N, C-alpha and C positions, 0 to 999 in steps of 0.2 A: 453322925458325928462328922463324916467327911464333908457333908453339905455345909455344916456350920463352920468348918475350918475354911472352906473355899469362900464362903460369905464374909468371914472375918478378914481373910487376906484381901479380898476384893475391896472391902470397906477401908482397910488400912492403906491399900494402894491408892484409892481415890483421895484419901486424906493427904497422903504424901504428895500426889500430883497437885492437889489444890494448894498445899503449902509452898510448893516450888514455884507456882505461878503467881503468887501474890507479890506485888512489888513493894519493897520496903522503901518508903520515902526517906531519902537522905537529905538532911539539911546541911547546906554548905557551912564549913567552919567559918566563924566570924573572922574577918580580916581586921587586924589592928592597924591603925594609922601609924605611919612612920613617926618615930620620935624626932623632935627638933634636933637638927645637927647630924642626923643619920644620913647615910647614903641611900638614895632612892634607886630602885631597880626598875626596869621597864614595866614590870607588872604593877608597881606602885604608881608609875607615871600614867598608865593607861586608864586608871580609874579616877573619876573626879573626886578629889579629896582636898579639903581645906589645907592639909599639911603639905601638899605637893606644891612647891614653889620653884622659882627659877634657879635658886641655888641647888636644890635637889635635882631638878631636871638636867642640869649641866654635869652632874656627877657621872663619871665613867670615862671610857676611851673613845676618841673621835679621830677620824681620818679626813684630811682635807679632800674635798670632792675633785678639784681640778689638779691636785698634786698629791697622789697617794703615798709619796715618800714622807709627807709631813703629817705628823699626828700630834694630838694633845691628849693629856690625861688629867682629869680633875678628880681628886680624891680628898674630900673634905675641903680644907683650905689650901691644899697642896696642888699646884698647877705645874705640870711638866710639859715642855715642848720637845718633840723629837723630830729631827731632820735626818733623813736617810737611815733611819732606825739605828744609827750608830752614834751620831753626834747628839748629845742630850744637853739641853739647857733647862735647868731646874730652878724654879722660883718657889721656895718653900714658904708657906704661910704668907705669901704675897698676893693671894687671890681673895677677892671679896665682891659680892654683889651689892650694888649701891643704887640710890635713887637717881643720882646724876654723877657726872665725873668728879665733882668736888663735894658731893653730898655724903650723907650718913649711910651706914650699912643698912640695907633693906633686902632681906632674902628673896623678896618678890620684885625687886627693882628691875629695870630694863637695861641697866648698865652694869658692867663689871670691870674691876681693876686688876691688873696683873703687874705688880710693882708700880711704876708710874704711868704705864700705858692704860688707856681707857678704851673700852669696846662697848658698843650698843648691841643689845640682843634684838635682832629684827624678827626672827622666827625661831621657835624651838618646839620640837615635838619629840616623840619617842625615838625616832630614827634619824632626824635631821636637825641641824642647828645652823642658822645663818646670822653672822655677826658683822658689824661694821667697825673697822679699826678707825677711831675718831681722828687721830692725828694725820694719818695718810688718806683718810676718806676712801678706804678700800673695803669692799664687801667680800667676805670669805664664807664659803659654805662647807659644813662638816657633816659627815655621815658617821653614825655610831658603828663602832667595830663590834 
Protein backbone atom coordinates (compact mmCIF):
# COMPACT_ATOMS: atom_id res chain seq x y z
CA UNK A 1 0.00 0.00 0.00
CA UNK A 2 2.87 2.38 0.89
CA UNK A 3 4.50 1.69 -2.45
CA UNK A 4 1.31 2.57 -4.31
CA UNK A 5 0.92 5.80 -2.34
CA UNK A 6 4.48 6.87 -3.21
CA UNK A 7 3.92 6.02 -6.86
CA UNK A 8 0.65 7.94 -6.84
CA UNK A 9 2.29 11.02 -5.27
CA UNK A 10 5.24 10.75 -7.66
CA UNK A 11 2.86 10.62 -10.62
CA UNK A 12 0.84 13.51 -9.22
CA UNK A 13 4.03 15.57 -8.67
CA UNK A 14 5.20 14.92 -12.23
CA UNK A 15 1.81 16.02 -13.59
CA UNK A 16 1.94 19.15 -11.45
CA UNK A 17 5.46 20.03 -12.67
CA UNK A 18 4.47 19.38 -16.26
CA UNK A 19 1.41 21.60 -15.90
CA UNK A 20 3.52 24.43 -14.45
CA UNK A 21 6.02 24.25 -17.32
CA UNK A 22 3.56 24.52 -20.16
CA UNK A 23 3.43 28.00 -21.56
CA UNK A 24 -0.02 29.36 -22.12
CA UNK A 25 0.01 31.35 -25.30
CA UNK A 26 -1.55 34.68 -24.67
CA UNK A 27 -3.02 36.58 -27.53
CA UNK A 28 -2.69 40.32 -27.24
CA UNK A 29 -5.91 42.21 -26.81
CA UNK A 30 -7.08 43.74 -30.05
CA UNK A 31 -6.38 47.44 -30.21
CA UNK A 32 -9.19 49.59 -31.41
CA UNK A 33 -8.45 52.42 -33.76
CA UNK A 34 -8.98 55.86 -32.26
CA UNK A 35 -12.39 57.32 -33.01
CA UNK A 36 -12.43 60.35 -35.31
CA UNK A 37 -12.14 63.52 -33.24
CA UNK A 38 -10.62 61.72 -30.25
CA UNK A 39 -7.29 62.66 -28.72
CA UNK A 40 -4.41 60.40 -29.69
CA UNK A 41 -1.96 59.17 -27.12
CA UNK A 42 1.70 58.38 -27.86
CA UNK A 43 0.80 54.68 -28.02
CA UNK A 44 -1.80 55.47 -30.70
CA UNK A 45 0.73 57.53 -32.61
CA UNK A 46 3.45 54.87 -32.50
CA UNK A 47 1.45 52.33 -34.45
CA UNK A 48 0.76 52.86 -38.14
CA UNK A 49 -2.96 53.35 -38.29
CA UNK A 50 -5.12 55.02 -40.90
CA UNK A 51 -6.93 56.90 -38.13
CA UNK A 52 -3.80 58.63 -36.87
CA UNK A 53 -3.50 61.96 -38.64
CA UNK A 54 -1.79 65.30 -38.07
CA UNK A 55 -4.72 66.62 -36.02
CA UNK A 56 -4.38 63.67 -33.62
CA UNK A 57 -0.58 63.78 -33.62
CA UNK A 58 -0.64 67.39 -32.45
CA UNK A 59 -2.83 66.64 -29.43
CA UNK A 60 -1.14 67.05 -26.04
CA UNK A 61 1.32 69.33 -24.30
CA UNK A 62 4.45 70.66 -26.00
CA UNK A 63 7.41 72.73 -24.76
CA UNK A 64 9.44 74.94 -27.09
CA UNK A 65 12.92 73.41 -27.50
CA UNK A 66 14.92 76.66 -27.45
CA UNK A 67 12.76 78.43 -24.84
CA UNK A 68 11.47 76.01 -22.16
CA UNK A 69 9.31 78.77 -20.63
CA UNK A 70 7.00 78.65 -23.67
CA UNK A 71 4.51 75.84 -23.98
CA UNK A 72 1.50 75.00 -26.08
CA UNK A 73 -1.38 72.68 -25.27
CA UNK A 74 -3.64 71.22 -27.93
CA UNK A 75 -6.79 69.50 -26.67
CA UNK A 76 -9.29 68.82 -29.42
CA UNK A 77 -9.90 72.17 -31.12
CA UNK A 78 -8.64 74.11 -28.10
CA UNK A 79 -5.17 75.67 -28.47
CA UNK A 80 -3.51 77.22 -25.41
CA UNK A 81 -0.23 79.14 -25.45
CA UNK A 82 1.63 79.49 -22.15
CA UNK A 83 4.49 81.94 -21.57
CA UNK A 84 6.47 81.75 -18.32
CA UNK A 85 3.89 79.24 -17.06
CA UNK A 86 1.97 82.20 -15.65
CA UNK A 87 0.78 84.30 -18.57
CA UNK A 88 -1.78 82.29 -20.51
CA UNK A 89 -3.10 83.22 -23.90
CA UNK A 90 -5.98 80.97 -24.85
CA UNK A 91 -7.64 80.62 -28.22
CA UNK A 92 -10.64 78.35 -27.73
CA UNK A 93 -12.03 76.60 -30.80
CA UNK A 94 -9.64 78.60 -32.96
CA UNK A 95 -7.39 75.69 -33.91
CA UNK A 96 -7.83 73.62 -37.06
CA UNK A 97 -5.65 71.58 -39.40
CA UNK A 98 -6.08 72.63 -43.03
CA UNK A 99 -4.85 71.82 -46.55
CA UNK A 100 -3.31 75.27 -46.91
CA UNK A 101 -3.59 78.59 -45.10
CA UNK A 102 -6.73 79.59 -46.97
CA UNK A 103 -8.00 76.05 -47.56
CA UNK A 104 -10.56 73.68 -46.18
CA UNK A 105 -10.22 71.70 -42.97
CA UNK A 106 -8.21 68.51 -43.50
CA UNK A 107 -7.22 66.49 -40.41
CA UNK A 108 -4.13 65.23 -42.26
CA UNK A 109 -3.23 68.61 -43.77
CA UNK A 110 0.25 70.02 -43.38
CA UNK A 111 -0.92 73.46 -42.24
CA UNK A 112 -2.82 74.55 -39.15
CA UNK A 113 -4.55 77.73 -38.14
CA UNK A 114 -4.70 79.31 -34.70
CA UNK A 115 -7.08 82.23 -35.02
CA UNK A 116 -5.76 84.14 -38.07
CA UNK A 117 -2.18 82.84 -37.75
CA UNK A 118 -1.04 80.11 -40.13
CA UNK A 119 1.63 77.49 -39.43
CA UNK A 120 3.15 74.77 -41.61
CA UNK A 121 3.94 71.38 -40.07
CA UNK A 122 7.50 70.57 -41.14
CA UNK A 123 7.97 67.47 -39.00
CA UNK A 124 5.85 65.72 -36.42
CA UNK A 125 6.58 62.54 -34.47
CA UNK A 126 5.69 61.10 -31.10
CA UNK A 127 8.19 63.27 -29.23
CA UNK A 128 8.95 66.23 -31.53
CA UNK A 129 7.11 68.73 -33.66
CA UNK A 130 8.67 71.34 -35.92
CA UNK A 131 6.49 74.08 -37.39
CA UNK A 132 7.03 77.20 -39.45
CA UNK A 133 5.12 80.36 -38.58
CA UNK A 134 4.19 81.45 -42.09
CA UNK A 135 3.81 85.20 -41.50
CA UNK A 136 7.16 85.61 -39.73
CA UNK A 137 8.82 82.71 -41.60
CA UNK A 138 10.22 81.47 -38.30
CA UNK A 139 10.78 77.76 -37.55
CA UNK A 140 9.92 76.60 -34.03
CA UNK A 141 10.71 73.16 -32.61
CA UNK A 142 8.59 71.67 -29.81
CA UNK A 143 9.20 68.66 -27.56
CA UNK A 144 6.33 66.69 -26.05
CA UNK A 145 6.02 67.15 -22.30
